[in-house]
C-alpha positions in Angstrom: -20.0 18.3 -22.2 -20.0 16.5 -18.9 -23.4 15.1 -17.9 -22.6 15.4 -14.2 -20.2 17.5 -12.2 -19.0 16.6 -8.7 -16.9 18.4 -6.1 -14.9 15.4 -5.2 -15.2 12.1 -7.2 -13.6 9.0 -5.8 -13.3 6.3 -8.5 -13.3 3.0 -6.7 -15.7 1.5 -4.1 -13.3 -0.8 -2.2 -12.4 -0.3 1.4 -9.9 2.5 0.6 -12.4 4.5 -1.5 -15.2 4.1 1.0 -13.1 4.9 4.1 -11.8 8.0 2.4 -15.3 9.0 1.4 -16.4 8.7 5.0 -13.5 10.8 6.2 -14.1 13.5 3.7 -17.9 13.4 4.2 -17.5 13.7 8.0 -15.4 16.8 7.4 -18.1 18.4 5.4 -16.9 17.8 1.9 -19.4 17.0 -0.9 -18.3 13.6 -2.2 -19.4 11.0 -4.8 -18.1 7.5 -5.1 -18.0 6.0 -8.6 -18.2 2.2 -8.1 -17.9 -0.4 -10.8 -19.3 -3.1 -8.5 -19.1 -6.7 -9.9 -18.0 -5.4 -13.3 -14.4 -5.3 -11.9 -13.1 -8.1 -9.5 -12.7 -6.6 -6.1 -10.1 -7.2 -3.3 -12.0 -6.1 -0.2 -14.9 -8.6 -0.1 -12.4 -11.5 -0.7 -10.0 -10.4 2.0 -9.6 -12.1 5.4 -9.4 -8.8 7.3 -6.1 -9.3 9.1 -4.7 -6.2 10.8 -1.2 -7.6 11.1 1.7 -5.2 10.4 4.0 -7.4 12.5 4.1 -9.9 9.6 4.7 -7.6 6.7 8.2 -7.1 5.3 8.6 -4.9 2.3 12.3 -5.5 2.1 11.8 -8.5 -0.1 10.5 -6.1 -2.8 13.2 -3.6 -2.2 10.6 -1.2 -0.9 10.2 1.2 2.0 9.9 -1.4 4.8 10.1 1.0 7.7 7.6 3.4 6.2 5.3 0.6 5.4 5.5 -0.8 8.9 4.8 2.6 10.4 1.8 3.1 8.1 0.4 -0.3 9.2 1.1 0.2 12.9 -0.5 3.7 12.9 -3.6 2.3 11.2 -3.7 -0.7 13.6 -3.8 1.8 16.4 -6.6 3.8 14.7 -8.7 0.7 14.2 -9.2 0.4 18.0 -11.4 3.5 18.0 -12.5 3.4 14.4 -14.1 0.0 14.7 -16.1 1.1 17.8 -17.2 4.3 16.2 -18.3 2.6 13.0 -20.3 0.0 14.9 -21.9 2.7 17.1 -22.7 4.9 14.2 -24.3 2.1 12.0 -25.4 -0.5 14.4 -23.5 -3.1 12.3 -21.2 -5.6 14.1 -17.9 -5.7 12.2 -16.3 -8.5 14.3 -13.2 -6.5 15.3 -10.9 -8.6 17.5 -7.6 -7.4 19.0 -6.4 -10.6 20.6 -3.2 -10.9 18.6 -1.7 -13.2 16.0 0.6 -16.2 15.9 3.1 -17.0 13.2 4.0 -20.7 13.3 7.2 -22.6 12.4 7.9 -26.3 12.1 11.6 -26.3 11.6 14.7 -24.3 12.3 14.8 -22.3 9.1 11.3 -21.1 9.6 12.0 -20.3 13.2 15.0 -18.2 12.2 12.9 -16.2 9.6 10.3 -15.4 12.3 13.0 -14.5 14.8 14.5 -12.0 12.4 11.0 -10.5 11.7 10.5 -10.2 15.5 13.7 -8.3 15.8 12.7 -5.9 12.9 9.3 -5.3 14.6 10.8 -4.6 18.0 13.4 -2.2 16.5 10.5 -0.2 15.1 8.8 -0.1 18.4 6.3 -2.9 17.9 5.3 -5.8 20.1 6.6 -9.2 18.9 8.3 -12.1 20.7 9.3 -15.6 19.9 7.7 -18.3 22.0 8.1 -22.1 22.1 5.7 -24.6 20.5 4.4 -25.4 24.0 3.7 -21.8 24.8 1.9 -21.4 21.4 -0.3 -24.4 22.3 -1.0 -22.9 25.7 -2.5 -19.9 23.8 -4.2 -22.1 21.1 -4.7 -25.7 22.4 -5.8 -26.9 18.9 -2.4 -26.3 17.4 -0.4 -29.4 16.2 2.4 -30.8 18.3 4.5 -30.4 15.2 4.6 -26.6 15.9 8.1 -26.0 17.1 8.0 -22.2 17.8 5.9 -19.1 17.0 6.1 -15.4 16.6 3.5 -13.9 18.9 2.3 -10.4 18.0 -0.1 -9.6 20.9 -1.3 -6.2 19.4 -2.3 -7.5 15.9 -6.0 -7.7 15.2 -8.6 -8.5 12.6 -12.1 -7.5 11.3 -14.6 -9.0 8.9 -14.2 -7.1 5.7 -17.7 -7.9 4.4 -19.2 -6.5 7.6 -16.9 -3.5 7.4 -18.1 -2.8 3.8 -21.7 -3.1 4.8 -21.1 -0.6 7.7 -19.3 1.8 5.5 -22.2 1.8 3.0 -24.6 2.7 5.8 -22.3 5.4 7.1 -21.9 7.0 3.7 -25.7 7.0 3.2 -26.0 9.0 6.4 -23.4 11.4 5.3 -25.2 12.0 1.9 -22.2 10.6 0.0 -23.6 9.9 -3.5 -22.9 6.4 -4.9 -22.8 6.2 -8.7 -22.9 2.6 -10.0 -20.9 2.6 -13.2 -17.5 1.5 -14.5 -15.1 4.3 -15.4 -13.3 3.4 -18.6 -11.0 6.4 -19.1 -9.6 9.6 -17.6 -9.2 12.8 -19.4 -5.8 14.4 -20.1 -4.6 18.0 -20.5 -7.5 20.4 -20.6 -9.9 17.5 -19.9 -8.0 16.2 -16.9 -11.0 16.8 -14.6 -13.2 14.6 -16.7 -13.8 10.8 -16.9 -15.9 8.6 -19.1 -18.0 5.6 -18.1 -18.9 2.3 -19.8 -22.4 3.6 -20.1 -21.2 6.4 -22.4 -21.6 9.2 -19.8 -18.9 11.8 -19.3 -18.4 13.2 -15.8 -16.3 15.9 -14.3 -15.1 16.8 -10.8 -13.1 19.6 -9.3 -11.0 16.9 -7.6 -10.6 13.3 -8.8 -9.4 10.5 -6.6 -8.3 7.2 -8.3 -8.8 4.4 -5.8 -9.7 1.7 -8.3 -8.7 -1.9 -8.3 -5.9 -3.8 -9.9 -7.7 -4.5 -13.2 -9.7 -1.3 -13.6 -7.5 0.0 -16.4 -7.1 3.3 -14.6 -4.1 2.5 -12.5 -0.7 3.7 -13.4 0.8 1.9 -16.3 2.8 -1.1 -15.1 2.8 0.0 -11.5 -0.4 -1.7 -10.2 -1.1 -5.2 -11.2 -3.4 -8.0 -10.1 -2.3 -10.7 -7.7 -4.9 -13.4 -7.6 -5.7 -15.1 -4.3 -8.0 -18.0 -3.6 -9.5 -18.8 -0.2 -12.1 -20.9 1.6 -14.2 -20.7 4.7 -15.0 -23.7 6.9 -17.3 -24.4 9.9 -15.0 -24.5 12.9 -16.8 -23.4 16.1 -14.3 -22.3 18.8 -11.3 -24.1 17.3 -9.1 -21.0 17.3 -9.5 -17.7 19.1 -7.0 -15.6 17.2 -5.3 -15.3 13.8 -2.8 -18.1 13.1 -0.3 -17.7 10.2 1.0 -21.2 9.4 3.4 -22.1 6.6 1.2 -22.2 3.5 -2.0 -20.9 5.0 -3.4 -18.3 7.4 -6.4 -19.1 9.6 -8.8 -16.4 10.7 -11.7 -17.3 13.1 -14.8 -15.2 12.5 -18.2 -14.8 14.1 -20.9 -17.5 14.0 -18.4 -20.4 13.8 -16.9 -19.4 10.4 -13.1 -19.7 9.9 -11.3 -18.3 6.8 -8.4 -20.2 5.3 -6.3 -18.4 2.8 -4.7 -17.5 0.5 -2.9 -18.4 -2.7 -0.9 -15.9 -4.7 -0.8 -16.0 -8.5 1.0 -13.5 -10.6 1.1 -12.9 -14.3 -1.6 -12.9 -17.0 -4.9 -14.1 -15.6 -7.3 -15.6 -18.0 -10.2 -16.1 -15.5 -10.2 -13.7 -12.6 -13.1 -15.6 -10.9 -12.1 -19.3 -11.1 -11.2 -21.2 -8.0 -8.9 -24.2 -8.3 -9.8 -27.4 -6.5 -6.0 -28.1 -6.2 -5.4 -24.6 -4.7 -8.2 -25.1 -2.0 -6.9 -28.6 -1.3 -3.4 -27.3 -0.7 -4.7 -24.6 1.7 -6.8 -27.2 3.5 -3.8 -29.5 3.8 -1.6 -26.7 5.2 -4.4 -25.7 7.6 -4.8 -29.2 8.8 -1.1 -29.6 9.4 -1.3 -26.6 11.8 -4.6 -27.4 13.3 -5.6 -31.1 12.9 -9.2 -30.5 13.9 -9.6 -28.6 10.7 -8.9 -31.6 8.5 -12.5 -32.7 8.5 -14.2 -29.3 8.9 -17.1 -28.7 6.5 -16.5 -26.2 3.7 -18.9 -23.3 3.7 -17.7 -21.4 0.6 -14.7 -20.7 -1.6 -13.8 -17.6 -3.5 -11.2 -15.6 -5.3 -10.1 -11.9 -5.3 -7.5 -9.7 -7.0 -5.0 -7.9 -4.8 -3.5 -4.7 -6.3 0.2 -5.3 -6.2 3.0 -2.8 -6.9 6.7 -3.4 -7.8 8.0 -2.5 -4.3 5.1 -3.9 -2.3 4.1 -0.5 -1.0 1.0 1.5 -1.8 0.8 4.6 -4.0 -0.6 7.7 -2.3 -0.1 11.1 -3.9 -0.9 12.9 -7.1 -0.3 12.1 -10.8 1.0 14.6 -13.4 -2.5 15.8 -14.2 -3.1 16.7 -10.5 -5.4 13.8 -9.7 -5.1 12.1 -6.4 -4.0 8.5 -6.2 -4.9 6.0 -3.4 -3.8 2.7 -4.9 -1.9 -0.5 -4.6 -2.4 -1.5 -1.0 -1.8 -5.2 -2.0 -2.9 -7.4 0.9 -3.2 -4.6 3.4 -6.0 -2.5 2.1 -8.2 -3.3 5.2 -5.4 -2.6 7.6 -4.3 0.6 6.0 -7.7 2.1 5.4 -8.1 4.4 8.4 -4.6 5.8 8.2 -4.7 6.2 4.4 -8.1 7.9 4.7 -6.9 10.5 7.2 -3.7 11.2 5.2 -5.4 11.4 1.8 -8.3 13.5 3.1 -5.8 16.0 4.4 -3.9 16.1 1.1 -7.2 16.5 -0.9 -8.4 19.3 1.4 -5.1 21.2 1.1 -3.8 20.4 4.6 -0.6 18.8 5.8 -1.1 15.0 6.2 -0.5 13.6 9.7 2.5 11.5 8.4 5.0 11.7 5.6 3.6 10.4 2.3 6.9 10.8 0.4 7.7 7.0 0.6 4.4 6.3 -1.1 4.5 9.0 -3.7 4.1 7.7 -7.3 7.1 9.7 -8.4 9.4 7.2 -6.5 9.1 5.0 -9.6 10.7 7.6 -11.8 9.4 10.3 -14.3 6.7 9.4 -16.8 5.5 6.2 -15.0 2.7 7.5 -12.9 0.0 8.7 -15.2 -3.2 6.5 -15.0 -4.0 4.7 -18.3 -7.1 4.3 -20.2 -9.7 1.5 -19.8 -8.8 -2.2 -19.8 
């Protein structure tokens, strides 16, 4: 028999799970978040917090590129008020900045790729324009003279994911959302589909279960959500840059208190050690960052880390229900922080039996074919 029974149980304590819990809690639902904590490598604390739909292109995966862009742009718009409300509610500064982003090119082929992306974004109603290297340096004087051109996305933004997670935790406490610290190892099937078992040997049940777990939880749909390891570093760089800069081989995100994040590598395939950080990988990121912004070549390293992004075959998230009727909020890859407010409003509506504010069909797990969207067991 289950030891605990919940109304709504969200399995996963990343930004998607916590934002959804806040949305549901604010609407009066009784919610519990089941969080594995450090027992499972997380994506959110390792992220840079870029809110940059202008640079995402799902076409390379054969996925729903227009739907993905519209999800990102909707959520970017929501972040304007969401950030202010979260800060006012909790008193925690989350370092939201809406001063745009620059994507750099050094040569003609890179410029052409960026120009094509700018055309895609403008066709979808977004703001993006190509500017010269001199114009880019006028916006960011620390940029290298090697920069030949740039895609300027004036509406893109960023937050500090660690601060966001701290604020969400305070918000959930105020909403009486219960936090259960344990790792879920398996989900029930058939008559036991409303049950799940933890690593501590407990069995829980919930009227509604939401799977918002990470890439290596073992609960994600078989073969459809997989880990993409990313390594990053932070350096001391007081007022070197004022906005996000995406250079070939590295992105640069200035944060509060003189901290600047440089990321991130991408590693697919079997991962022996989720937590290791390669000296060679960090050196490569630093070299690419220094090429774009020479002042960063000698910047002091503050920390380095790794995280696991939840990738999917077509690069788009999974939002919908599995064959057992559980709700899935998975696979946001490198855009979990960006997507969080929009994903929360849509999934909350679905969970509460309402019509979501936008079409979730492009993100439904059934797009991958029958029999491939039932969460697995432990791992």
